[in-house]
matplotlib code that plots the C-alpha trace (Angstrom):
import matplotlib.pyplot as plt

x = [35.5, 32.3, 30.8, 28.3, 26.6, 27.3, 25.5, 23.5, 21.7, 21.7, 24.8, 27.1, 27.7, 29.7, 30.7, 32.9, 35.0, 36.3, 38.3, 41.0, 40.4, 42.3, 41.7, 38.9, 37.0, 37.7, 35.5, 32.3, 32.6, 33.4, 29.9, 28.3, 30.6, 29.8, 26.2, 26.0, 28.0, 25.9, 22.6, 24.5, 25.7, 27.7, 30.8, 31.8, 33.8, 35.3, 36.2, 39.1, 39.7, 38.8, 40.4, 43.4, 45.0, 44.9, 46.0, 46.9, 43.2, 41.8, 43.8, 42.3, 38.7, 39.2, 41.0, 38.4, 35.7, 37.4, 37.4, 33.6, 32.9, 35.1, 33.2, 30.2, 32.0, 32.9, 35.7, 36.1, 38.2, 39.8, 39.8, 41.2, 43.4, 46.0, 49.7, 50.5, 47.7, 48.3, 52.1, 50.6, 48.8, 52.1, 54.3, 51.9, 51.7, 48.2, 47.8, 46.9, 44.3, 42.5, 43.6]
y = [50.4, 48.9, 48.9, 46.5, 46.9, 43.9, 45.2, 48.3, 49.2, 52.0, 50.3, 49.4, 50.0, 47.6, 47.8, 45.7, 47.5, 45.7, 46.5, 49.6, 52.6, 55.1, 58.5, 56.7, 54.9, 57.0, 60.0, 58.4, 55.6, 58.5, 59.9, 56.7, 55.9, 59.5, 58.9, 56.1, 57.5, 60.5, 58.5, 56.6, 58.2, 54.8, 52.9, 52.0, 48.8, 48.6, 45.3, 45.6, 41.8, 42.4, 46.0, 45.1, 48.9, 51.9, 55.4, 58.4, 59.4, 56.2, 57.2, 60.9, 59.6, 57.1, 60.3, 62.4, 59.7, 58.6, 62.4, 62.8, 59.4, 60.7, 63.9, 61.9, 60.2, 56.8, 55.4, 54.0, 50.9, 48.9, 45.0, 42.5, 44.6, 42.5, 42.6, 45.0, 47.6, 46.9, 48.1, 51.2, 52.1, 51.4, 53.3, 56.4, 56.2, 55.3, 52.2, 53.3, 55.2, 53.1, 49.4]
z = [-44.4, -43.3, -39.6, -38.0, -34.8, -32.9, -29.7, -28.8, -25.6, -23.0, -21.1, -24.3, -27.8, -29.4, -33.4, -35.9, -38.3, -41.5, -44.3, -44.5, -42.7, -45.2, -46.9, -49.1, -46.8, -43.6, -45.2, -45.8, -42.8, -40.1, -40.7, -39.9, -37.0, -35.6, -36.2, -34.2, -31.5, -31.1, -30.7, -27.7, -24.3, -23.4, -23.7, -26.9, -27.9, -31.7, -32.6, -35.3, -35.8, -39.7, -40.0, -42.6, -42.8, -40.6, -41.7, -40.1, -41.1, -39.5, -36.3, -36.2, -36.7, -33.6, -31.7, -32.3, -31.4, -28.1, -27.2, -27.8, -25.9, -22.9, -22.9, -22.2, -19.3, -20.9, -22.8, -26.5, -26.5, -29.6, -29.2, -31.3, -33.6, -35.8, -34.6, -37.1, -36.0, -32.5, -32.9, -34.9, -31.6, -29.5, -31.8, -31.7, -27.9, -28.0, -26.7, -23.3, -24.7, -27.2, -26.2]

ax = plt.figure().add_subplot(projection="3d")
ax.plot(x, y, z, "-o")
ax.set_aspect("equal")
plt.show()
């Protein structure tokens, strides 16, 4: 998993994830992700167009991040997931929260 900052100002943080969000990558990537979230008090958009796999640990990371952003009065949204990953969000009942 790699994280790229696409846009960052007081009004919005937009990131792009790429690769796999699995047990091997979430452990390291989540530290970077949460460090970026903690620096900002704004809505967060995560572009998933280059994410190829999403495990339960990746979902957990996103839910934790969404909760933290919501506590700051904002929302975290996922955009451009592949059809397979979008199906995971729908199956898990998370589409309304994250998409």
